[in-house]
Structure formats: structure tokens, C-alpha cells
N, C-alpha and C positions, 0 to 999 in steps of 0.2 A: 173387519171387512168394510165396514162403511167408510172407515177413515181411508183405508186404502183406496177406495174409489174416488173419494174426495180428493187425494193428492193427484190422481191421475187426471182429474179435470181442471186444475190449476192450470191458468194461463202462464205461458213460458216467460212472459215479460215481467212475471212477479219477482224474478230473482235478478238482483243488481249485477252490473258488471264489476268484474275485479279490475285491479289496477292493470295498466298496460304490461302485457307479457306474462301474466299470471292467467287464473281462470283455467275453464274447461278447454280442454282440445280433443276434437274427435280424432281417432285414427283413421288411416286410410285403408281401402281394400275392404269395406264393408259387405258381408254377404247377402244377397238381396233375400234369400230364404230364412234369415234370421229373425227369431220370433220377434216382433216390436214390442209384445206385452211381456216378455221375459218369464214365459210360463214354467220354466224350469227352477225358478227362485219361489221362495215362501212367499205369500201375499203381500206382506209389507215391503220385503225387500223388492219384490218385482213392482211395486207401485212406485216406489223411489226411484229405482233403475229406470222406469219409463219416463219420470219426470226429469231425471237428469239427461236421458237420451233427447228429451224434447227442447232443452235449453240452447240458446245460441252459443257459438264459438266466444270464449272470454268470459262467459257467466261465472259469477263467486259461487264455487260449491263447497266451501269451507264448511265445517260443522256448525259453527255459530250461525252463519249465514242460513243454511237451510232450517235451522231452529227457528229462524224468524220467518220464514216463508211457507214453511209447510207445518201440518199440524203434529209433528213429532218432537220430542225435546231431545237434548243432546246426548243424552244415554242411548236412547232407542236409535238415534242417527248413527252413532259410533258402531254400534252392534251390525245394524243394516250395512254400513260401508264396509265393515270388515267381510261379511258374508259376500255382498256384490264384488270386493277385489279377490276373493278366495274363489269365486266363480269364473276369474279371469276379465270382468268387464273394466275392471280400474286401477291404475297405477299412478303414482306420484314421484316426479323426479326433481332433482335439484341440478341446476346448471348455472353455469358463469357466463354473463353476457356484457357485452362493452356498452355502457351507458351513453347517452348523449354529451353527457359532460367529459367523455374520455375516460373515466373511471370504471372498473368491473365490479359487477353487482350479482351477487347469488338470489337466484328467483327459483320458487317452487311452481311447476306446472303439474296439473292433473289430466290425463289422458283416458278418455273414454272410448270403450269400444262395445257396441250392440252385440256384435259376435264376440263370444265368449273365446279367450284366447289362453293357450297355456303358457307356463313360465318361459319355456324356451323362445316362443314369439316374443313374449315383452323384452326379453334380454337381448334379442336381436334388434329388436325396436328401438332400446334405448341406446344402442352402438350406433345409431343412425342408417342400418341396413334395410329398414322398411319391407320386410318380408310381403311378397305378392302372393295372395291367396284369392286373386279377383277371378270370378266366374267369366266365362267367355262373353256372355250377356253384357257383362259390366264394362267390357272394352268399348262398347259404342256410347258409353256415359262421357258426356263433354267433359273436358279438363277443367280445373279450377279456373285456370287463366282464362279460356273461352267463356265460362261462365261468368267470370266478372266483367269482361268486355261486353258482353252481351246485355248485361243489366245497366251498364252505363248510362243508356238511354232513358232508362226509368227513373234514375237518379236526376239527370239534367237532359233535357230533350235535345240540347245542343252536342250531344255526343251520341246521338243514336247511329249505331254501325250495323252493317248488312252481315250477313253469316259469312258471306267470302272474306269480308273485312276482318272478322272476328279470327277466323281461320289464318289469315295472313299474318297478322298482329301477336298471336298467341305464343310464336317462340320469342319474340322481345319481351312479352310479359312472363314468361317462364323464367327468364334471366332474374327477374326480381325476387321471385320465390327462391331460387338457388341461392341468393345472397341473403337470404333471412327475412324478406319483408313479409309483411302480413297483407291480408286483403285490405284493412283499414289504410296501411300504408300506400297502398298503390292507388285506391280508390281516392285518398287525399290528393296525391301527387297529379293525378289525371283530371280533377274537377275542381280543385281549388284556383282562385284567381282567373276564371276565363272570361275571354272578352265578351261585349255584349251581342256580338254576331261571330257564330263560326261557319265558314263557308265550306270547308273541308273537315269534317270530323276525323276521318281516318289518319288524315296528315297530321293534324294537330296532335291526336294521340301516338302515333308514331315518334314524332318530334319529341313528346315529353318522355316517352319510354326509353328514348336514347339519351336525351340531356340529363335526365334526373335519376339516371341508373344508381342506386346507392353503391358505396363500396363493398367489397368482399367483407364478409363476416370474420372476426378473428379466428384463427384456427382452433378447433375444439381441443379440450383437454385429452392428452393421449390415452389416459386411463378412461374416457368418457364419462357422460354424466353419471351421477349418484342417482339411485333410486330411494325415495322416502317410504316409511313405513305407512300404511294409510291411516293407522289410528293415532300413533304418537310421533309421526314426523321424524323417527330417528333415520339418519341416511345410512346408505350401505350398498354395497355392489348388488346388483341384480339376483346372483346367486344366492346370495345370503339372506334374501326376503322372498322365500317361495309364497306365493299366494299375496305378495305385497306386503306380508307381514314381517316383524322381526321376532327374533327368538322369543322374547319376554311377552309380546302381544299373542303368540301362538300358544303361550301357556306351558314352554320348555324350560327346563332348569338351565341356570347358567353354566357355562363350560366351567372346568376346573383350572385353577391358576395356571398360568404357564410358568410362573418362577417357582423352582423348588425350594421352599423356605428353608429345610433342614441343610441342603448343599450350600446356599447361600450364607448361612450362618456359621459352617464349616470353613467356608473361604475365607470370612472375615476374620476367624478365630487364628487361620494360618498366617494370614498378613500380620496381625498384631503381634503374634509369637515372633515372626521374623524381624518385625521392626524393635523387638525388645519390650513390648509393652505388657505388663502383668495383666492377666485378664482378673477381673472382679468376680468374686462369686456371686451367684444369685442371691439376693436380698441383702447383701452388704452394704453399709453406708458408704457414701462417697466422701472420701478424705479431700478436705479442701485447705489450702495453703493459709 
């Protein structure tokens, strides 16, 4: 219990960032009444889930990194992540993205939800459907693009915008998200290389949102992104990984082989007989010329 309390008190900045495109991703539509302390989980798992929930977007939450930043070892963390995944809070997906060099790369993303989600919700989410389960009160929460525009002034006072200007510019910023841009991409495009004096911040932001709009992301794989087992990273379709775990990590026996070996052997024998080859009895020595 003392260790669980200790991890809950760890500062969120103790966990390093993952490589761009990897790392933690918080799913949308969190319920406001979701328990921030994860009281439905055992104490150890609840403390780790609370820590993951507090980590920023893009944080490296691999087992090896968590073992370096928390009091738990890799074995304990694997067990804890399994329970957190089975409870519906965690999933890993494997996606193909277009890199800056024009080539395609496979990346693994870790999605975290404070609200426990069923397998059907996660399956729809990985297809890009983003199921909506937002309470009525949550509809008044500012959109991600408006929040980003509002905090530009805190990053650089030259880009301070009014509430009305944020609302007017939000549709242009939303187009960036629709094309796969991240908060970091958008902030960099709007704040890099500013002139020494900005007389009209809203006009400058509007011009950059239009002129620097990135191209459309490549068409997704028709089959959709793969999900990965939370423990062993084995890829598979969401329906084959209930609870985010593969058959082996769930402790289930392997399915019987699909090939009927007896039928296959009989087919080979018929082909050899039709070709005029005599079958060698089992155990007979091989005749060499």
C-alpha cells in the first residue's frame, strides 16, 4: 500500500517522451463521473493507472520505461498492465504512417481511457469511428482546437487572442487535426519564426493556418489498423484480442492445426502413384545411384 501511495505522488514529468508518433494517447469522450483514482482496480493496478492517467500526451509508457520511473519491476508492471487492459482502460494499436522522407513506417500507439470501455467500443475506436458517449455537460467543454488557440498567448505573448478570435479561427485549426496534425505540429507552425512585432495576432494566425495547411494524410488501410497484445505486442484484429490480450497471454490453448496431415499424406501418395513412383516403405534405406 505504501508503494502504491508513492507512485500516486510521482510527478508526471518523471516519464520521458516517446519518439514522435508513439507514446500515450488519451481517447476522447471521457465521462466526468469516471473515478480518477480507479477504485474498481486492485491497489497496485489503481496506483499505476492513476499515474498513467496523469502523464501527458506522447509519454513513453512502455514496460521498460515504467520500470525505470516507478517503484515496480517489469514483471509486476506486465501483470498490472494486463489487468488494466482487461478492465478496459488500455489498448495498443499498430498503424502505418507516411514519414517525412516519403516512406511508410509501422508505429505502435498506446491508447489510454480513464473511463473503462468494453471490447466493442475499442473495436469501433480502432476503426476510426470514435464512439460518442459524452455527457450533456461535456458538450460545453472547449474543443481541442479552441484550447490550443487560447493558450498560444501563454506560449508567446505576441499571439494573444480573444475568445471571439479563438472561436472564429477554430474551424481552420480543426482542418489540421482532420489531416492528422498533432498539437505540437500546429503550435510549431503558428509560433516558429515570428516577426519581432505582431500588430494583428488573429490575422497572422489565420494566414498561417491557411498557408501552412498540411496535405491530406494517406488513405488508411482498408482493413483498418491492427491492435497489439498489451503484454507481448503480438498483432491481431480487435475481435481476436478481447481485453487487449492474445490467446497465449489469456492462458488459452492453441487452436488445432488447420491442415489435416492424414488427408495431406494421402493426397501426396495418390499423386506419386499417378506419376508412376513407387512408394518407399517406412524405414527402408534410400537407394542411391
